[in-house]
N, C-alpha and C positions, 0 to 999 in steps of 0.2 A: 792421540784420539782424534778421529775425524770429526769435523764440525757438522752438526745435523742440518738438514734442509731448512732454510728460513721460511717464514710465512710467505704466502703468495704475494707477489709484488703488485698485482692488479686485482680487479674485481673477479669473483668466480664466474664461470661461464653461465651458470644459472643460479639466480638468487633464491635462497630457500627461506629466508626470514627477513621481515621488515620491522623496524623499530621506530616508534613515534615517541621521542623524548619530550615530555610536556612539563615536567617540573611540579613543584608543590602547588596545591590548590586546584589542580585540574580534575574535572569529574571523570576519572579514568574508567569507571565501570560503565558510564553512559557512552563514552567514546568507543570503548571496546565492544559494547553491544551494537553500535552502529557499524563497526568494522566487520561484523559478521556478514555483511553484505558482500564483502570481497574475499573472505576466507572463512571456512568453517572452523579453523583452528586459531584461537586467539588466547593470549595469556597476558598477565599483568606483572609489572614490578611495582609493588605498593608505593604510592606517593610519587612515582616518577614517570613510568613508561608503559606503553602498550605494544605488544608484539603480535605480528601476523605471520603465520606460516604461508609463504607465497609460492611454494613449489607446485602446488596443485592448480594454481590459477595463472601460471606464467604464460599460458597460451591464450588467455582471455585479455590480459592487460600487460602492456609493456611496462618496464620499470618507470619510464617517464610518465606514462598515463596514470599508473597507480600512485606515484608520488604526488601528482597534481590533485587526484581525487582525495587522497588522505589529507593533503594540506587544506583543501576546501572544507573537508569534514571537520577538522580540528578548529578551523576558523569559525565555523558555524557555532561551536561551543565557546568561542571567545578566546582561543589560545593559538599561539604561533609555535608549532612544534619544530624540532629538529628531526629529520627523517633520514634514515640510512638503511641500506640493503647489504646483506652479507650471506655467507653460507650457513651461519648459525646465529642464534639469538645473542650470545655473548659478544661476538664480533660486531654485530649490527649495533648493539648498545654502545660499545666503546667507540665505534666510528661516529655515531650520532653525538656522543658526549664531547668528543674532541674535535668534531667538525672536519674529519679526514675522509679521504676516499680510498686510501690504500692501507690494508691491515699492517704491513710491515713497518709502517711509520708510527704506529701507535706507541705512546710513551709508557714508561713503567707504571705510571699512575693508573693505567687501565687494568692492572691485575685484579683489583677487587671486583670489577665487572665480570671477569672470567671466573672468579671464584663462585659467584652465585648470581647469574643474570636475572633470575626471577625473585631475587631478594633473600636468598638463603645463606649469603656469605657475610652477614652482619657481624657474627662473632669473630670472624677472621680479619676484620678490617684493621684493627689495631696492629696485629702481628704483621700483616702485609704492608702497612705503612712504614713500620720499622724496617722491614726487609727492603723496601724501596730505597730508604735513606742509605742503607749499607751498599746497595748496588750502585747508587749514585757516587758514593765515595770510591768505588772501584772503577769509575769512568764509564759505566753503562747507562744508556738513556732510552733504549727502545726495547720492545718485546722480542724483536728479532735477535738482538744481542743477548737478551736474557736466556733465550732458548739455546744459545751456543755454549752455555756453561755446562760442565759435566754434572749430570744428575746425582752421581754417587756422593759428591761433596756438598750438595745443597743441604742435606739433612743435618750435617755436622756444623755448618757455619751459618745457617739461616733458620728461621722458624719453620716448623713442620708445615704450616699453611703454605709457605712459599714453595716447598717441594711438591705439595699436592697440586698447586696450580701449574707448576712446571710439567708434571706428569700428565695433567689433563690436556694441556696445550700440545704436548708431543704426541699423545695417543689420538687426539681428536675425537674423543668419545662424545656421542650425541647427548645433548642435555634433554632430560625428560620434560615434556611440556606439562605444566599443571592444567587442571580442568577449570575452565571459566564458565560460570553459570550466571546468566543475567538475573537481576533482581526481579521479583514477580510484579511489582508495581511499576506502571509506566506513567510518570508524572514529570512535568516541567514547570518551573516557576521562574519569575523574573520580577525584580524590583523596578518600579516605574519612577523614572526621573525625567521631569519635563524641562530640562535646561534651566534649573534654578527656580522655576515657578511650578510647584506641584499642581496648582489649580488648572494648568494647561492640559492635564490628563483626565479631565472630566468629559471630554468628547471623544468620539470614535476615531477621528482622524489622528489624534495624538496617541491613541492606543494601538493604531494599526502597525507601527513598526515593531513594537514589543510582541504583539500577537503573531506577526509573521515570523519573528525569530524563534519564539517558543514552539510554534507549530512546525517549523523546519527541523528543530532538534527532535521533537516528539516523533515525527514521521520518519526521520532517519533511523531512530531506534526501532520503530516498527518494521521498516524494511530490512534491517539487520536480522530480525527474528523471522522474516518471511511472513509478516502479517499486514493486514490493512485495518483501517479504522471503521468501526460500525457505530459506536456511540462515544461522544466526547463530553466530558465534564468541564465546564468553564466557570471560574470563580474570580471575582474581583474583591480585594480587601480595600475598604475605603477609609479615609481619615476618620478618626474617632472610634475605630474598632468594628464598625458595621461591615457586613459582607453581602454581596449579591452573587447568586449562583444560578446557572442554567445547565440543562442537559440537552445536547444536540444529538438526536438519533437520526442516523442515516439509513434510509430504506435499502440502499445498495452500498456496499463497503467501498471506501475510498483509499487509494494509495498515493495520491499526489498531494504534496504539501501545499502547492499553490491552490488547487481546487478546494481542499479542506479549509484553508484559510479564507477563501472567498465565501464559503458556506457559513463559517463562523462570523465573518464580518456582516453578512446579510442578516443573520439572526440577531446580532447585537444592534444593528441599525434599527431593526423592527422593535426590539425591546426598549432601546433608548427613546424611540419615538413615543411609545406608550407610557414609559415611566423613566424620565431622565435620572441620571445619577444625583443622589442627594449631596454627595461630597466628592472631592477628587479621589481618584484611585491611587493607592500606594503600591499594590502588588497584584500580579496576575498569575493564575495557576491553571494549567491544563492537565487533564488526566484522561487516558484512554480507558473508558469504562467497559467497552465491549470491542472485540476484535474478530476478524474473520481471516481464514487462510489467504495468503498473498498469491498473486499470479505467478511470480518467479522471483527468486533472489537475484538472479543474473538477468541482464537485459537480453532480449532476443535480437540478435544482430541481423537477422534475415527477414523479419516480419514486424509490422506495426500494429498487429491485432491487439496486443496488450494496451497500447496507447489509445487505440480506438475504443476499447472497452472502458478505460478510465474516463475518457471524455463522455461516453454515453452515461456512465454511472454518475458523473458530476451533473450532467444535464437533468437526469431523472431525480437526483437528490434536490437540486434547486427547484424544480417544478413541484416536488412534494412539499418543500418548505413553504412555497408561495400558495399552492392550491389546497394544501391539507393532505393528510395521510391517504385519503381515498380519491384525491383529485388527479393524481398521476398513477397510471397503472399500465400493465401489459395484459393483453388478452391471451389466456392459455386455453387451447382446445381441450374439451373433455369428451369422453366417449358416451354421448347422449344423442338420441334421435330427435328429441324436442329442440328446435332451433334456439329458443331463449335460454335453454339449459346446457347448450353445447360448448360453452366457454365460461371461464371464471376470471375474476380480476386478481392479478398478482403483481407484485413489484419485487422481483428478486432476480438474481443473475441467471441468465440462460446461456446456452452455447452461443458464442460470438466469434465469427458469423454463424448463422444457422447451418447445420450440417446438410449436405446435399441429399435430396430425396432419392431413394433408389426406386427402380421401376417396380420391383415386387412389393414395395410398401403400399402402393395404391393400385389394386387390380383394375379399377375402372376410373375413367376421368370423372372428377367431382364437378358438380354444378357450381357456378359462380355464386358467391354469397355477398350480401351487401356489407360495406364497411361500417355503416351505422345501423345498428339493430335496436329497435325499441324494446324496453324491458317488458312492456305489455302491448299486445296488438291493439290497434286503434280501429274501432268499428267505423265503417264508411257507409253512406247512403248512396244508392245508385238511382239513375233516372235521367232521361234526356241525354244520354251519352256522357254523363258526368259522374264523377265520384266526389262526394262532399263529406268532410270531417265535421265533427261537432263544433269545432272552433271557427267554422266558416271557410276554411281553405277548400278550394276546388281544383280538380285536375281533369283534363280531357284526354283519355287514353287514345293514342294513335296507332301504336303497334304493341304486340305482345307475342311471346313465343309459346311453344308447347309446354304445358305445365309439368312440374315436378311434384310427384306425390310423396309426401312424408307421412309415415304412420308408425305405430308401435307403442312400446312402453305400456303394455296392458297392466303391468303390475303397479302402476302409479295411481290408478283410479279404483274406487270401491267396486264398480261394476265390472272390472277387468275388461273394459272396452278400449282403453288406451285413447289414442287420438288419430285422426286422419284428416289431412289437409292437402289441397291442391294449390301449389305456389306458382305465381306468374310474375315475370318481370315485365313491367309496363313502361313503355316510352310515352310520355305525355306531351301535349302541345306546349306546355309551359317549360319544357326542357329538363324536367326532372324524371329520373328513372326510379320507379317504385317497386318494392317487393310486396306483392299483395297475395293473399290466399283466400279461398272460399272453402266452405265445408261441403263435401260431396253428399252428405246425408247419411243416415244410419245404414242404408242399404249399400252404400259405396257406389259402385258403377263407374263407368268411364268418365274421364274429365270432360267438361263442357267446352265446346269450341264451335262458333265464336262465343265470346263472353257476352252475356246479356246486360250490357251497361244501360241499354235503353229501357229496361223493365224496372219499374219501381218495386221496391220490396226485396230485391235480391241483396243478400248480405255478403259484403266483402270486408276484409280486415287488412289494414296497413301494418306491416311488420318491419319495414326497413327501407333505407335509401341507398341507392348505388351512386358512388362518387366517380 
């Protein structure tokens, strides 16, 4: 009887599975959730390992790059994994467990891993261990030598489980991947230890390290789900059983762990200034209360637009925290004729950068508008070539252009008359450019030129400033 082909001597040309062997005590579900960033297909071996199907992302990450990323990810959760790549999950698990690079060197003790890489071979473990001892008595030591045995005699001289593993290895049948579903709650906790002196964790500087570590793990899990943070719950458990909790709402969603941690630290600094901790903190808890769809699970290799949006969101969130919910905003245009109603305040994500305007979107060139528009027009007095406001400010107009007449919105007034204004851009001797309008009167008529600044009693209204 001819000897069957041995296991391949080297690594397969394309790795199809990666295994992170972590051991007991590791938060496998959380690490697997974060690994979704690199592969949409993730599975667990309860209590031991996380598997990634890497065939679909081999063109995005080399084996060395993915190994380094997975290593950093596991270290973020406080564990040092053994990582191996192979053509199937069982081989990757065995290579990681025994620290080998070549499958044909795997010892017979790897047979339980091939019986059930996802944890389904527990019932066969005792039978396989007994079979391994018999194979050792025959002088066999590797899986390559085990596959050289005639399959017809395995069922008579060894346990049935041994024959089943032999057949699985010879046929190379693919192992069905179980479905991994992340837990609905997104929480991270950390016990606070201040180098033997718990009282040292009563200030923000002492808490900063633990806050950054928890935030890094939380944001890694969010990125794995393709989400960003919109609202964060932060809780400190103090000595004596008391608790202090805060809710940090972000007007714009955040996907960067560094920026989210900075926002949380600024909020805590403000809270501690108003009301210091009454006792040292013993535990820290973070929870993602609200989330928003993420920009992308995979990084864009050819553009930095996503990074620019994250930086802009971080700046807007920090301004909103310092200035209040209405202190930072974006001006969104509205389809209104009335200038003071032609825009509204918003603080939400928009297209970044703004899409280019097409020629047919604007049939005629629009007049320039001031960047600073007053919520209500300020009445001015004229006379002696000057315009004077009620607060005593004066301007001497030197130049002005042809007026722009704005009218319409008859449906907004009880008399169905709407509004009619003639707007002028004035250059003043003081170096300020004003946006001023006058009312043409009920009869309308053509705009007045030149403007009668020297005549007392003429009514003008200041509505904005050009910068």
